[in-house]
C-alpha positions in Angstrom: 73.8 217.6 1.7 72.9 219.4 4.9 69.8 218.9 7.1 68.1 221.7 9.1 67.2 221.0 12.7 63.5 220.3 13.0 61.5 222.4 15.5 58.3 220.4 15.9 58.5 217.0 14.3 58.3 213.4 15.5 61.1 211.3 16.9 62.2 208.0 15.2 60.4 206.9 12.1 56.8 206.8 11.1 57.3 204.7 7.9 54.8 201.8 8.1 56.0 198.3 8.5 56.3 195.8 6.9 55.4 197.6 3.7 56.4 201.3 3.6 53.6 202.3 1.2 50.7 200.6 3.1 49.5 201.7 6.5 47.8 198.7 8.0 45.3 198.9 10.8 46.8 198.6 14.3 44.4 196.3 16.3 45.8 197.7 19.5 44.5 201.2 18.7 41.4 200.5 16.6 38.5 198.2 17.1 38.2 196.3 13.8 34.4 196.2 14.1 34.4 200.0 13.9 36.5 200.3 10.7 34.8 201.6 7.6 36.7 201.1 4.3 36.0 203.7 1.6 37.4 204.6 -1.8 39.0 208.0 -2.1 39.1 208.4 -5.8 40.2 207.3 -8.4 38.3 210.2 -9.9 38.5 212.7 -7.1 39.8 216.3 -7.6 42.3 216.3 -4.8 44.1 213.1 -6.1 45.5 215.3 -8.9 44.9 212.7 -11.4 43.6 209.1 -11.6 44.7 207.9 -8.1 42.8 205.6 -5.9 43.3 205.7 -2.1 41.7 202.8 -0.2 41.1 204.4 3.2 40.3 202.6 6.4 38.4 204.9 8.8 37.8 204.7 12.5 35.2 207.5 12.7 37.0 210.4 11.0 40.5 209.2 11.7 42.6 207.4 9.1 43.4 204.0 10.5 44.9 202.5 7.3 45.5 203.5 3.7 46.8 202.0 0.5 47.5 204.0 -2.7 46.5 202.2 -5.9 48.0 203.3 -9.1 47.8 202.1 -12.7 44.6 203.6 -13.9 46.3 205.8 -16.5 48.7 203.2 -18.0 50.0 205.5 -20.8 52.9 203.3 -21.8 55.0 206.3 -22.9 58.4 204.8 -22.3 57.7 201.6 -24.3 56.2 203.7 -27.1 59.3 205.8 -27.2 61.4 202.7 -27.8 59.5 202.2 -31.0 60.0 205.8 -32.2 63.1 207.4 -33.6 64.9 209.8 -31.3 63.7 212.7 -33.5 60.0 211.7 -33.2 60.3 210.6 -29.5 60.7 214.1 -28.2 57.0 214.7 -28.2 56.3 212.0 -25.6 58.2 213.1 -22.5 56.2 216.3 -22.3 53.0 214.4 -21.7 54.5 212.3 -18.9 54.5 215.2 -16.4 52.0 217.4 -18.2 52.5 220.3 -15.8 56.3 220.3 -15.9 56.4 219.5 -19.6 59.5 221.5 -20.4 61.5 219.6 -17.7 60.7 216.2 -19.1 61.4 217.3 -22.6 64.7 218.8 -21.5 66.0 215.7 -19.7 65.3 213.5 -22.7 67.1 215.9 -25.1 70.0 216.2 -22.7 70.4 212.4 -22.5 70.4 212.2 -26.3 73.0 215.0 -26.6 75.2 213.2 -24.0 75.2 210.0 -26.1 75.9 212.1 -29.2 78.6 214.1 -27.4 77.0 217.1 -29.1 77.9 220.7 -28.1 74.8 223.0 -27.7 75.2 226.7 -28.4 75.2 228.9 -25.3 72.2 230.9 -26.5 70.1 227.7 -26.7 71.1 226.6 -23.2 70.2 230.0 -21.7 66.8 229.8 -23.4 66.3 226.3 -22.1 67.0 227.6 -18.6 64.6 230.5 -19.1 61.7 228.4 -20.2 62.4 225.6 -17.6 62.1 228.2 -14.8 59.0 229.7 -16.3 57.6 226.2 -16.5 58.5 225.7 -12.8 56.4 228.8 -12.0 53.6 227.5 -14.1 53.5 224.1 -12.4 53.7 225.7 -8.9 50.8 228.0 -9.8 48.6 225.0 -10.8 49.6 223.3 -7.6 48.8 226.3 -5.4 45.5 227.1 -7.1 44.1 223.5 -7.0 45.5 222.6 -3.6 44.0 225.7 -2.0 40.7 225.1 -3.7 40.5 221.6 -2.3 40.6 222.8 1.3 38.3 225.8 0.8 40.4 228.8 -0.3 38.4 229.2 -3.5 39.6 232.7 -4.5 43.2 231.5 -4.5 42.4 229.4 -7.6 41.6 232.5 -9.7 44.6 234.4 -8.5 47.0 231.6 -9.3 45.5 230.9 -12.7 45.7 234.6 -13.6 49.5 234.4 -13.5 49.5 231.0 -15.0 47.8 232.4 -18.1 50.5 235.0 -18.3 53.2 232.3 -18.4 51.3 230.3 -21.0 51.1 233.4 -23.2 54.9 233.5 -23.2 55.0 229.8 -24.2 52.6 230.5 -27.0 54.6 233.4 -28.2 57.8 231.3 -28.4 56.5 228.0 -29.6 53.1 228.6 -31.1 51.3 226.4 -28.5 50.6 226.9 -24.8 51.7 223.4 -23.6 53.6 220.4 -25.0 55.7 222.6 -27.3 58.5 220.3 -28.7 60.6 223.5 -28.6 63.7 221.8 -27.2 65.4 220.0 -30.1 68.5 217.9 -30.0 71.3 220.4 -30.6 69.3 223.5 -29.4 65.9 225.0 -30.1 63.3 224.3 -32.8 63.1 228.0 -33.8 64.8 231.3 -33.0 63.6 233.4 -30.1 60.8 235.6 -31.4 60.9 239.4 -31.3 59.1 240.9 -28.3 59.7 237.9 -26.0 62.3 239.6 -23.8 60.0 242.6 -23.1 57.0 240.4 -22.3 59.1 237.9 -20.2 60.6 240.8 -18.2 57.1 242.1 -17.5 56.1 238.7 -16.3 59.1 238.2 -13.9 58.6 241.7 -12.6 55.0 240.8 -11.8 55.6 237.4 -10.2 57.2 238.5 -6.8 54.3 240.9 -6.2 51.8 238.2 -7.2 53.4 235.7 -4.7 53.1 238.5 -2.0 49.4 238.6 -2.8 49.0 234.9 -2.5 50.7 234.9 0.9 48.6 237.9 2.0 45.6 235.8 1.4 46.8 232.7 3.1 49.6 233.2 5.6 47.5 234.8 8.3 44.2 233.0 7.4 43.3 231.0 10.5 41.5 228.3 8.6 44.5 227.9 6.2 46.9 227.6 9.1 44.8 225.1 11.0 44.4 223.0 7.8 48.2 223.0 7.0 50.4 223.5 10.1 51.4 220.3 11.7 49.5 218.2 9.2 51.1 215.4 7.3 54.6 215.6 8.8 57.6 213.9 7.2 61.0 214.0 8.9 64.3 214.4 7.0 65.3 210.8 7.8 62.0 209.4 6.5 62.1 211.6 3.5 65.5 210.4 2.5 64.5 206.7 3.2 61.5 207.1 1.0 63.5 208.6 -1.9 61.9 212.1 -1.8 63.3 215.0 -3.7 62.3 218.5 -4.7 59.9 220.5 -2.5 59.0 217.4 -0.5 62.6 216.9 0.5 63.4 220.5 1.1 60.3 221.1 3.2 61.6 218.3 5.5 64.8 220.2 6.1 67.2 218.6 3.6 69.1 221.2 1.7 69.5 219.6 -1.7 68.8 220.9 -5.2 70.3 219.5 -8.4 70.5 222.9 -10.0 73.0 223.9 -7.3 74.5 220.7 -6.2 75.1 219.1 -9.6 74.7 222.0 -12.0 73.6 221.5 -15.6 73.0 224.1 -18.4 74.3 227.3 -16.8 72.8 227.1 -13.4 76.3 227.5 -11.9 76.4 231.0 -13.4 73.3 232.4 -11.9 72.5 233.6 -8.4 69.6 232.0 -6.6 68.7 230.6 -3.2 67.3 227.2 -2.3 64.4 227.5 0.1 64.5 224.9 2.9 62.1 224.5 5.8 62.4 222.2 8.8 58.9 221.0 9.9 58.0 218.7 6.9 54.3 219.5 7.1 51.8 220.7 4.6 52.5 224.3 5.5 56.2 224.0 4.9 55.6 222.4 1.5 53.5 225.4 0.7 56.2 227.8 1.8 58.8 226.0 -0.3 56.6 226.4 -3.4 56.1 230.1 -2.7 59.8 230.8 -2.3 60.7 228.8 -5.3 58.4 230.9 -7.6 60.3 234.0 -6.4 63.7 232.4 -7.0 62.6 231.1 -10.5 61.6 234.6 -11.5 65.0 235.8 -10.3 66.7 233.1 -12.5 64.6 234.0 -15.5 65.6 237.7 -15.2 69.3 236.7 -15.3 68.7 234.4 -18.3 67.1 237.3 -20.1 70.1 239.5 -19.5 72.4 236.8 -21.0 70.1 236.1 -23.9 70.1 239.8 -24.9 73.9 239.8 -24.7 73.9 236.8 -27.1 71.4 238.4 -29.6 72.2 237.0 -33.1 74.2 234.1 -31.8 73.3 230.5 -33.0 70.3 228.9 -31.4 71.0 225.4 -32.6 74.1 223.3 -33.4 75.4 223.2 -36.9 75.5 219.4 -37.2 73.6 218.3 -40.3 73.6 214.7 -39.2 71.1 215.3 -36.4 69.8 218.9 -37.0 67.3 219.8 -39.7 68.7 222.1 -42.4 67.6 225.8 -42.2 64.1 226.2 -43.6 65.2 228.7 -46.2 67.5 226.1 -47.8 64.6 223.8 -48.6 63.5 226.1 -51.4 66.9 226.2 -53.1 68.8 223.1 -52.3 67.8 219.6 -53.3 70.4 218.1 -50.9 68.9 220.0 -47.9 65.4 218.8 -48.8 66.6 215.2 -49.0 68.5 215.5 -45.8 65.4 217.0 -44.1 63.2 214.2 -45.3 65.7 211.5 -44.1 66.0 212.9 -40.6 62.2 213.2 -40.2 61.4 209.8 -41.7 64.4 207.6 -40.8 65.9 209.5 -37.9 69.6 209.7 -37.1 72.0 207.1 -35.6 73.0 207.5 -31.9 76.2 205.9 -30.7 75.9 202.7 -28.6 75.9 203.5 -24.9 74.0 204.1 -21.7 73.5 207.3 -19.8 71.5 208.7 -16.9 70.7 212.4 -16.8 68.9 214.1 -13.9 67.5 217.6 -13.6 65.5 219.5 -10.9 61.9 219.5 -12.2 59.1 221.2 -10.4 58.5 218.0 -8.4 62.1 217.1 -7.7 64.6 214.8 -9.4 63.4 214.0 -12.9 65.8 211.5 -14.5 66.1 209.8 -17.8 68.0 206.5 -18.4 68.7 206.1 -22.1 70.2 203.0 -23.7 71.3 203.1 -27.4 72.2 200.1 -29.5 73.6 202.3 -32.2 70.4 202.6 -34.2 67.9 205.4 -34.8 65.6 204.3 -32.0 66.4 204.0 -28.3 66.8 200.4 -27.1 65.6 201.4 -23.6 64.0 204.5 -22.1 63.2 204.8 -18.4 62.2 208.0 -16.5 62.8 208.5 -12.8 59.5 210.1 -11.8 59.4 212.3 -8.7 55.6 212.0 -8.5 56.0 208.2 -8.0 58.5 208.7 -5.2 56.2 211.3 -3.6 53.3 208.9 -3.5 55.5 206.4 -1.6 55.3 208.9 1.3 51.5 208.9 1.5 51.1 206.2 4.2 53.8 207.9 6.3 52.3 211.4 6.0 48.7 210.5 6.7 49.3 208.4 9.9 46.8 209.6 12.6 45.3 212.3 10.4 41.6 213.0 9.9 39.8 212.2 6.6 39.4 216.0 6.0 43.2 216.4 6.4 43.8 213.6 3.9 42.8 216.0 1.2 45.4 218.6 2.2 48.1 215.9 2.6 47.5 214.3 -0.7 47.5 217.6 -2.5 50.8 218.7 -0.7 52.6 215.7 -2.3 52.0 217.4 -5.7 51.7 214.2 -7.7 50.9 214.2 -11.4 49.5 210.9 -12.3 50.9 210.9 -15.9 54.3 211.0 -14.2 53.3 208.0 -12.1 51.5 205.7 -14.6 53.9 206.5 -17.4 
């Protein structure tokens, strides 16, 4: 792990004490009689979900803040412990509902690790392809909504134009635009449809030009620069101390990406760069997102090359203990029909053990701890949510900022509250 030298960032630490997640009012700097306490959220557009920020204001300056979570209380992890592994795959996608393929992937990888199941290369390349398309999708939603919240209204329509293009690809492959359940234990739910490669190539050819358009709208916009540069700084040391990952960490100058540093799938066989910036402010987080969309398009193009070379190869493992029989067999084989029925209704047994698998989602390290007692249901499921870690940096980033800048800072953390209140 390497750290870039910062060019304009604070010395020492800005993490509040004694509680890192709560910025308390400093009586030596603020007259307590002048403090106004307001609720920012929980139903506010720039909180990117059901997040409540209790903000203490001295005029327009943020003197104190406390992030309050728990309004969503989905209970996904506990619910998954009462479902078979086969049925549980539908739940991770709804945890981080913008990076749904990543959550689905990490859960499937954890099950396959416990099963010691070998996945066909074609399925792994397709998983990479869709995961990177999903990263672009998530970043587009972040860009459009974050820009909208600080006044760049037209940016929303530009970003959602390309987002719709990505969702069209998901619909072509899976039949739905989000929450697809396409990643199955052992491979994929269905073969790759005809026409996908051509449409996906057109999309990745379009994306770098689209990102250029976004930057043409924003990079020299004086209002955008004043609202983002130097706002919400987070040093590399503080980012590491607060458990940051993904764009939050890389914007603070820490060169770390799980796809490169601890490769999974076939990330060690593709060429891509990891964007890293050194100022740790809202602007650098924006630049990391922009560069990552370009690199994801680059990875998708390489995945498509390999997938076309593997045309006709298996797309799911041939292990009838955990994989549904081919659909065509259900019409001619009673044994296949019974086997299909038993997997769907009773599930399959997973060997006793405990694993932790981590991947690089759109928000950083998305991890899944999975404990099996040897039965058809997980004994324990726990996700490492990058959005929860990002919210821990709220109090550090908003120190001394204005209430208007709080909107930009909160958006730059890129939290998804389903990922927090899971």
